[in-house]
N, C-alpha and C positions, 0 to 999 in steps of 0.2 A: 859747368858754368850756368848761372841763372840768367835766363833771358827775360826781358821786361816787356809786358803788354800794357800799353798806356791807353786808358779810356778817357776821352775828353768829354766832360759833361757830368755834373753831379745831378743828373736827371733820373726820372723813372727808367728811361731807356738805358742810361749809364749804369745804374745800380743793378738792373735786371741782367745786363750783360756781364757785369762783374761777378754776380752771384753764379751765373751759368758757367763762366770760365773757371772761377775758383773751385767750383764743384768738379769740373771735368779735367782740368789740366793737371799733370803730375806734380805733386807737392815737392818743392825744392828745385824743380827744373825751370819753373816760371814764376815771375813776380807780377801779379795783377794789381795795377795802381790806377786809381781814379783821380782825375785832375779836374778841379773846379774851374770852369770857364767864365764864371761870374754872370752867366746869362740866366740861369734858373729855368723854370718851366719843366715840362715832362719829357721833352725830347722827341715827342711823337706827334706834334702838331699844336699842342697847347690850346686845344679846343674848349675844354671845360674843366672845372675842378673835380669832376667825376669822370672815370673812364670805365667803359664796358669791357670786361675781361671775358673772352670767349671760352667755351668748354674745353678747347684744345689745351688751355694752360693748366688744367687740373693735374695732369701728369707732371708738368714742370714744377708746380708747387710741391707735389709729393716728393719728387726727386730732391728738392732742396730741404725737405724735412718740415715743410710748412703745412700744418693742418688747416683744411678749409674752414672749418667751424671757428677755429681760433682767428683765422685771417679776417673773417667777416665781423667777428666780435671786436677785434682789435682796431679795425678801421671804421666801424660803424656803417658797414656796407649792406648791400641787399642782394637779392637773387632775381634772375630773369630767365623765364622759360622760353622766351622768344620775343619777336617784335610784332606789335600790332600796328597796322597802317590804316590811317583814317583819311578819307578824301582823295585817295589816289585813283580810284576807279571811276569810270564814266557814270556808272549807276549809283555811285555814292556808297556802295556796300563796303563794310569793313573787311580787311584782309589780315591774315596772321601767318607769319613765317616762324615756325617752331624750330627749336633746337632739337636735334635727334631725329629719329626715323618717322616717316609718314607712311602709314599703311604697311602692308606686307605683300610681297610678290606671291603669285600662285602659278605653279607649274612653269617657273622661269619667266613669267610675264610680269613686267613692272607694274606696280600698283596703279600708277596714273593711266596706264592703258586699260586696266580692268575697269577703272572709273569711266574711261572713255566709252567702253562697250555699254555700260549701263546708261550713260548719257545718250548714246545713240538710240537706246531703247525708250527714251523719254523720261528717264529718272533724273532727279536733281541730286547731284553729289557734290559735297564740299570736302576737299581733301583734308583740310585742317580738322574735320570731325574725326579723322582716323589717325591723328597724331597725339600721342600721350601728353606731350608738353603743352600742346594747344588746348586740349580738353582740361588739363589741370589748371592752366592759366585762367581759362574762362570760369572755372569753378572756384578760383581763388584758393586752391589747395596745393600744398608742397611740403616736403620734408627734405632737408639737406642730405640725409643719408639714403634717400630713396634712389633707385636706379633710373633717374630721369636726367637727360642731358640739360644742362643749364649754364647760363653765363652769370657773372657777378657784376654788380655796380659798386665800385670802390672809390672812395675819395682819394684823389691823386696824392696829396701831401702825406697822408697816413700810410698809404700803400708804398710810397717811395721810402718812407722812414723804415718800414718793416723790411723791405728788400735791402736797404742799406745795412741794417743790423745783421741780416742773413749773410750778405756778402762779406762783411767784416768778420763774422764768426767763421766763415769758410776759408779765411786767409787773405782776402783782398785788403788793400790798404788805401788810405786817402793821402794824397800828396800834401806836403807840409805847407805849400803855398799855391795860389791860383796860377792858371796859365797866363803867360805873357806873350810868347811868340814861338814860332817854329822855323827851323832851318830845313829847307826842302830842296832837293836837287832837281835837275831837269827831267828826271824820269818819274817824279812824284814820290820819291822815297824821302820820308821824314827822317833826317839824320839826327835831329835833336829837338826836344821841347824845352823851352826856357820858361822858368817860373818867375813870379814877381820878386822872389827873394834872391834871384840871381843863380840859383841852382839849375841843373839841366837833367833831363832824362834821355837816355839813348835807347830808343825802342826797337824791338823786333817788329811789332805791329802797333799802329795807332788806330783805335776804333773811335770814330767820330760820332758821338751821341749827343751833340750839342744842339740838335733840333734843326729847324729851317735855316738858322744862321750858318750852319755847316762850317765851323771855324777853321777846320783843316781841309775837309773834302772840297770845300768851295775853292781852295787854292790848288789842290792836287788834281782835281777833276771837275772843272767848272761847267762843262757842257751839261745842259738841262733840257729835257723834253717837256714842253708845255702841253697840258691836256685841257686847257680851258675851253676849247672848241667842243669837247665832249662832256666836260663837267663844268658848267658855267657858273656855279655858285662860287663866290670869292670873298664872302664876309661871314664871320661867325660872331654871335653875341650870346653870352651865357648869363643866367641869373639863377639865384637860389631863392625859392619862395616857400613859405610855410605850407604844410599840408596836413589836413585833418584825417583822422582814421588811419588804418593800417595801409601800408603801401601795396599796390598790386604787384604780383610776381612777373612782370614783363616790362619791356620798353614800349613806349607809345611814340609813334612818329606820324605827325599830321602834315599833310601837304598844305602849302601856302600859295599865294598868287605867284610868287617868284622864288620858290624854294620850299623849305620844310622846317618844322620845329620838332625836336625830340625831347621827351620827358623821361628822365631817369629817376625813378622814385627811390628815396631813402626813408628811413624811419623818421617821421616828423617833418620832412622837407622834400621838395621836388627840385631837381636841377633841370632847367630848361635851356636847351641850346637851339638857337635859331640860325639856320644856315641859308643864305640867300645870295642872289645876284644883286650887287649894289646895296645901297641902304647903309644903315649904321652898323657898327661892329668892327672887329679886327680883321684886316685883310689877310688872305692866304692865297697861295697859288697851287693848283693841282698839277702834278707832274712828277717826273722821276729824273734822278741823275743818270746820265748815260752810262758812266762807268762807276758803279758803287765801290769797286775795289780797283785802285790804281796805285802803283808803287807799293808801299806798305801801309797805306791808309785805306780803311774800309768804312764807308758811310753806312750807318744803321739808323733805323727809325726815320724821323722826318728829314734827317740829313740825306737819306737815300731817296725819299719821295714822300709825297703827301696825297692822300685821298680823303675827301670829305667823310666824316664819321657816320655815314648812314648805317653802316654795319661795323661791328668791332673787328676791323681788319688789321689795324696797326700792330697789335700785339701778336697776332697770328703770323704776320710777315716777319716781325722781329724774331720770333721763335724759330721760324724756318731758316732765316739767315744765320742764326747762331748754330743751328744743327749743321747747316752746310759748311760754315766756317770751320767747325771742329773736324768735320770729315776731310776738309781740304787743308788742314793746318800746315803752314809753310815752314821750311827749315831755315829760310833766309828772308831778309827784307824784300828782296826782289824775286817774286814768284809769278811770272807771267802766265804760266799754264794754269795754276790754281786760280789766279785772278780771273782768267777768261771763263773757266768753268763756273765760278761763283757768280760772275756777272750774267751769264746766260740763265742760271737758275733764278737769280734775284729778279731779273727782268721779266721772266715768265710768271713768277709768283705775283709781282705787283701789278702786272698787266691783267692777270686773271682776276685779281681783286677789283681793279678799275672797271673791267668789263661787267662784273656783277652789279656794280653801282650804276654804271651807264645804262644797263638794261632796264632799270627801274624807270628812268626818264623816257626810254625809247618805247615802252609799252603802257605806261600809265595813261589812263583814259580821261583824266581830269580836264575839264574845259578851261580855256583861258589862253591869252596870248603867249605866255611863257611856256606852257605845256604844249600848245599847238606847235610852237617853234621847236621844242625838244623832239617831238615825234617826227617832225619833218626833217630834222637835221641828220647829216650823215653820222654814222656810228662806226667804230672799229669793225673791220671785216669779221673778226671773231665773234662780235656781238650779233652782227647781222646774220651770220651763219646759224647761230643758235636760235635766235628769234624766229627766223623764217622756217627752219626745218621743224622746230617745235610746233609752230602754228600749222604747218602742213601735215606733219606725220606724228607729232608727239615724241620725236626723237631729238637727241642733243649730240652734236659732234664735240667730243671732249678730247683734250690733250693731256699729256702726262703732268703730274704735279700741280694741277689747278687747286687753288685754295678753297674753292667751293665744289662740292660733289654734284654729280648729275641729279641726284634727288633734290638738292637745294635749288638748282635751276628750274626743275620741273615745278617745284612747290611755289616759287616766287612768280613764275609766269602764270601759273594757274590762279594764284591768289590775286594777281592784278588783272585778271580777266582774259588771258590768252587761252582760248579753248582750241585744242587741235582739231583740224577738220577731219582727220582720220586717225584711227587707233591701230595698234599692232594687230594685223590680221589673225595672229595666233589666238587672240582673245575671242574671235568668232567661233573657234573650234570648241571652246569650253562652254558647256551648257550655261544658259543665263542664270538658272536657279543655283548652280554651283558657285558662280561668282557672287550672287546675292548672299548666299549662306556664308561664304568666306568673309565678306565685308561685315555682315551682321555679327559673326563670331568675333572678329577683330575688335569691332566697336564695343561689344559686350565686355571683352577682356579689359579694354581701356577704362571703361566706366567703373568696373569693379576695382581696378587699381587706384583710380582717382578717389573713389569713395573711401578707400582705406587710408588715404592721406589726411593729415590734420589740416585745419584751416591755416593759411599762411600767416594770419594775424597772430596765431599762437607761437609761431616761429620767431617773429619779430618782437614779440612782447618782452 
């Protein structure tokens, strides 16, 4: 018997989900059908016409048979080696968070502790100077086939169209008519979806990819946890402006009096997204659905939760949820054990992404009423624990399955001006000149690698 998996939302989120399931589910045993809910958008927050695609999706694209070079050409997209932050620090200095590794450990001692030892000796060390992606970005050099971690800037409409074609090629189908209504029992099990032509779909699972509207999940699982006390921005406004010259290979995020503005460069144009508290723009609400999976309905993308796009977390979270769903694939519409496990993992992942964004506000030194208020505000206990322990000892209390690694946390804290008061005492055992040679050798290797790369302008030409 063929079971039906219904995906509500012909969005980027919906077609990415359809492609993943059509690729992974046994052919003939399941029918993956995408239902248009007539809402449109990307299903991930609808923040801008361009989306930042993190390095984690490289393997996903490969698994679907999508070549990255083709993907960038077909969509008119670009590459990003990291995120440059302007105006976030108290001293006004620029900061850069690179994709990929920063530095290299020595004798089991983390790189930022080695830097701490040299700083204690009076030396000035900038961690980004020891990150390949950061140095390449600063030099404006990059090659798509080089072993450098990077994100992509992709126009949403074209990226969605490509994933739609991929999903259909892999066996997913599009429903003959749009969504009209759903029959849902008291346990949140969707018994049937009714389409505008009067036909019905009897699903094993319903995957709600309809965005913040949450057309199905809003009925099966209405409880929502609001995060506006920690993430105060509630308006976004996007514009596309002409740009002269070749685009830089990174995202630029500049702090404003009450928020920030991100610039995602494309060839010949910049997409600018202003995220602020109040003011003009489209409203949004940061937070998460308490039960992403209830009954046989699973909320994905913005239907499950929304975080301002300071970092490309939406696609990372979607990919994690899809992997978790496939691992916990249910045999029946009512699967409370699987749902509970999925909800625990989904909550942990989105809260980890939330914490990383909240931490920027908690440690940014920019002066002004908005920023003073953010530093003085309470933060989640998980953020306070990381901030305080890193400031004291350069250590980070991590939990399983966090979407950002310990190295990412150390890099962003350091970049925004949080310098640990003490370093790992093991670094004091290593002779100072040994650490100096280690850093110099690593830096020399990076510079040699960057010099061998072509100018990014030749890649985009």
